[in-house]
C-alpha positions as CSV (number, residue, x, y, z in Angstrom):
1,X,115.7,80.7,87.2
2,X,118.0,80.9,90.2
3,X,116.3,80.5,93.3
4,X,118.0,82.0,96.3
5,X,117.8,80.7,99.8
6,X,118.4,82.3,103.0
7,X,120.3,81.4,106.3
8,X,118.2,84.6,108.1
9,X,115.2,86.1,106.8
10,X,114.2,89.1,109.0
11,X,110.8,90.6,108.7
12,X,109.9,94.3,110.0
13,X,106.9,96.8,110.1
14,X,108.7,99.4,109.0
15,X,111.8,99.9,107.3
16,X,114.4,100.7,110.1
17,X,113.0,98.6,112.8
18,X,115.3,95.9,112.0
19,X,118.3,98.2,111.9
20,X,117.3,100.0,115.4
21,X,116.9,96.6,116.7
22,X,119.5,93.9,115.7
23,X,121.5,95.8,112.8
24,X,124.9,94.8,114.4
25,X,123.7,91.0,114.6
26,X,123.2,91.2,111.0
27,X,126.5,93.1,110.2
28,X,128.0,90.3,112.3
29,X,126.1,87.5,110.7
30,X,126.9,88.6,107.4
31,X,130.7,89.1,107.9
32,X,130.9,85.3,109.0
33,X,129.4,84.2,105.4
34,X,125.9,84.0,106.3
35,X,123.3,85.0,103.5
36,X,120.8,87.6,105.1
37,X,117.6,89.2,103.5
38,X,114.9,91.5,104.9
39,X,111.1,92.1,104.1
40,X,109.6,95.1,105.3
41,X,105.6,95.1,106.1
42,X,105.1,98.6,104.7
43,X,107.5,102.0,104.1
44,X,106.5,103.6,106.9
45,X,104.4,105.9,105.0
46,X,102.5,107.3,107.9
47,X,105.4,108.5,110.2
48,X,105.8,111.7,111.0
49,X,109.2,112.4,108.9
50,X,109.6,112.1,106.0
51,X,108.1,110.2,102.6
52,X,107.3,106.8,101.4
53,X,109.6,107.6,98.7
54,X,112.2,108.9,101.1
55,X,111.7,105.8,103.5
56,X,112.3,103.6,100.3
57,X,115.3,105.2,99.1
58,X,117.0,105.2,102.9
59,X,116.1,101.2,102.9
60,X,118.0,100.5,99.8
61,X,120.9,102.6,100.8
62,X,120.9,100.6,104.1
63,X,120.3,97.1,102.2
64,X,123.4,97.9,100.1
65,X,125.9,98.6,103.2
66,X,124.7,95.7,105.0
67,X,125.2,93.5,102.4
68,X,122.1,92.0,102.0
69,X,121.1,89.3,99.7
70,X,117.3,90.6,99.1
71,X,115.3,93.1,100.6
72,X,111.7,93.4,99.4
73,X,108.2,95.4,100.6
74,X,104.9,93.8,100.8
75,X,103.6,97.4,100.6
76,X,101.0,96.7,103.3
77,X,99.1,100.0,104.4
78,X,101.4,101.0,107.6
79,X,99.0,101.5,110.8
80,X,96.3,99.7,109.1
81,X,97.6,96.2,107.9
82,X,95.8,93.7,109.4
83,X,96.0,89.6,109.6
84,X,94.1,88.0,107.2
85,X,94.4,85.6,105.1
86,X,95.4,87.3,102.0
87,X,98.5,89.1,104.2
88,X,99.4,85.9,105.7
89,X,99.6,83.7,102.7
90,X,101.8,86.9,101.4
91,X,104.1,86.1,104.3
92,X,103.9,82.3,104.1
93,X,105.0,82.8,100.2
94,X,108.3,84.6,101.3
95,X,109.2,81.9,104.1
96,X,108.7,79.6,101.2
97,X,110.5,81.4,98.5
98,X,113.7,81.8,100.9
99,X,113.6,79.1,103.1
100,X,115.4,80.6,106.1
101,X,116.5,78.8,109.0
102,X,116.4,81.5,111.4
103,X,113.5,84.2,111.1
104,X,113.7,87.2,113.0
105,X,110.3,89.6,113.6
106,X,109.3,92.3,115.5
107,X,109.0,92.7,119.5
108,X,106.1,90.7,121.1
109,X,105.2,94.1,122.6
110,X,105.9,97.8,121.8
111,X,105.3,101.5,121.6
112,X,103.8,101.3,118.4
113,X,101.3,98.9,117.7
114,X,102.2,97.6,114.1
115,X,105.0,95.8,116.1
116,X,103.0,93.8,118.1
117,X,100.9,92.7,115.5
118,X,103.6,92.4,113.0
119,X,104.9,89.9,114.9
120,X,102.3,87.8,115.9
121,X,101.5,87.8,112.2
122,X,105.0,86.3,111.2
123,X,105.0,84.0,113.9
124,X,101.7,82.2,112.9
125,X,102.8,82.4,109.1
126,X,105.9,80.4,109.9
127,X,104.0,77.7,111.7
128,X,101.3,77.6,108.7
129,X,104.3,77.9,105.9
130,X,104.9,74.1,107.3
131,X,101.8,73.0,106.4
132,X,101.5,71.6,102.8
133,X,98.0,71.5,102.5
134,X,98.3,75.5,102.7
135,X,99.0,76.1,99.0
136,X,100.7,79.1,97.7
137,X,102.7,80.0,94.6
138,X,105.5,81.7,93.6
139,X,106.2,83.0,89.7
140,X,102.6,80.4,88.7
141,X,104.5,77.5,90.6
142,X,103.4,75.2,93.6
143,X,105.7,76.1,96.9
144,X,106.7,73.7,99.1
145,X,106.3,73.7,102.7
146,X,108.8,75.2,104.6
147,X,109.2,76.0,108.7
148,X,112.0,77.7,109.8
149,X,114.1,76.1,112.4
150,X,113.9,79.3,115.3
151,X,111.7,82.2,115.0
152,X,113.4,85.1,117.2
153,X,111.4,88.6,118.1
154,X,113.9,91.3,118.3
155,X,113.9,93.8,121.1
156,X,112.8,97.5,120.4
157,X,111.7,100.7,122.3
158,X,109.9,98.4,125.3
159,X,111.9,96.3,127.4
160,X,111.5,92.3,127.3
161,X,114.2,90.2,129.2
162,X,115.7,88.3,126.6
163,X,116.1,84.4,125.9
164,X,119.3,84.7,123.1
165,X,121.8,87.7,123.2
166,X,124.4,88.0,120.6
167,X,127.4,89.6,121.2
168,X,128.1,92.4,119.0
169,X,131.1,93.9,121.0
170,X,133.3,95.8,118.0
171,X,130.2,96.3,115.9
172,X,128.7,99.1,116.8
173,X,130.3,101.9,114.7
174,X,128.9,100.0,111.9
175,X,125.7,99.8,113.3
176,X,125.6,103.5,113.7
177,X,126.7,104.2,110.1
178,X,123.6,101.7,109.3
179,X,121.2,103.8,111.1
180,X,122.6,107.0,109.5
181,X,121.0,105.7,106.4
182,X,117.9,107.0,107.5
183,X,118.3,110.4,107.7
184,X,114.9,111.5,107.7
185,X,114.0,109.8,111.0
186,X,117.0,110.2,113.2
187,X,118.7,113.7,114.9
188,X,119.4,116.1,112.2
189,X,119.8,119.9,113.4
190,X,118.9,120.9,109.8
191,X,115.3,119.2,109.7
192,X,112.4,120.9,109.6
193,X,110.4,118.1,110.5
194,X,108.7,117.6,113.8
195,X,110.0,116.3,116.8
196,X,109.3,112.1,117.3
197,X,110.3,109.5,120.3
198,X,113.5,108.2,117.9
199,X,114.3,112.0,116.3
200,X,116.5,113.5,119.4
201,X,119.8,113.5,119.6
202,X,119.4,111.1,122.9
203,X,118.0,108.2,120.7
204,X,121.5,106.8,119.6
205,X,122.4,107.1,123.5
206,X,119.1,105.2,124.4
207,X,120.2,102.6,122.0
208,X,124.3,102.2,123.1
209,X,122.8,102.4,126.8
210,X,120.6,99.3,125.6
211,X,123.3,97.7,124.3
212,X,125.3,97.9,127.4
213,X,122.9,96.7,129.4
214,X,122.1,93.5,127.3
215,X,125.5,93.0,126.8
216,X,126.8,93.4,130.4
217,X,124.0,90.6,131.4
218,X,124.9,88.2,129.3
219,X,129.0,88.6,129.6
220,X,129.5,91.1,126.6
221,X,130.3,94.3,126.5
222,X,127.7,95.2,123.8
223,X,124.5,92.9,123.0
224,X,121.4,93.0,121.1
225,X,118.6,90.8,122.8
226,X,116.0,88.5,120.9
227,X,112.7,86.8,122.7
228,X,111.8,83.2,121.4
229,X,108.5,81.5,122.5
230,X,110.3,78.1,123.1
231,X,113.2,76.6,124.5
232,X,116.3,77.1,122.8
233,X,118.2,74.1,123.0
234,X,121.8,73.3,122.8
235,X,123.6,70.1,121.7
236,X,126.0,70.1,124.7
237,X,127.0,72.4,127.4
238,X,130.3,73.2,125.6
239,X,128.2,75.4,122.8
240,X,127.4,77.8,125.6
241,X,130.9,78.8,125.8
């Protein structure tokens, strides 16, 4: 069996977390030849709009539009998943399976409690994944220890001062098309679903405004921001240009 390795592996508590928060970054990364995958914790089945089946269909559509190498779902319980050994081992297994250099995960604190909990679990799993004495299997074969080079937390609903900003100027329209894959979640005048904080017509304006503000402070027109627990180093000052 051919082993798949990734440059970037993005984890999300729910389908659409990644697309909302750093979809343009992934679009740009893939256009530059990077191999990208997503692992969702849940199907978002406790959300006020849509069903588990709808959310999975929408995630599949978004994955195809993005051009992902792989997308998987851990099938954890939306709203009720916890940081325990079984769940951490499942995350460690995905990190070791795909051996990403960069891992992206949910915001360190946010409106939805699942986001911060998922963020902590992924960051812990990235560390534990590098410990050889923690044994995991894939297809009944032992996995080698692997620790990503960097773990970044994408910024979602609540504001966080970013440690890293990616220039997404020129990628906004593609991001909008990506978000439109999740038609059950966002504004649809024909929908009979209840109103939610992301279903209003103004939500895309909010996301665009955040990209304008983030980009401006980094010297770009549009940007997507990330938080990092450790210092981000550069080999020389000209790498900042």
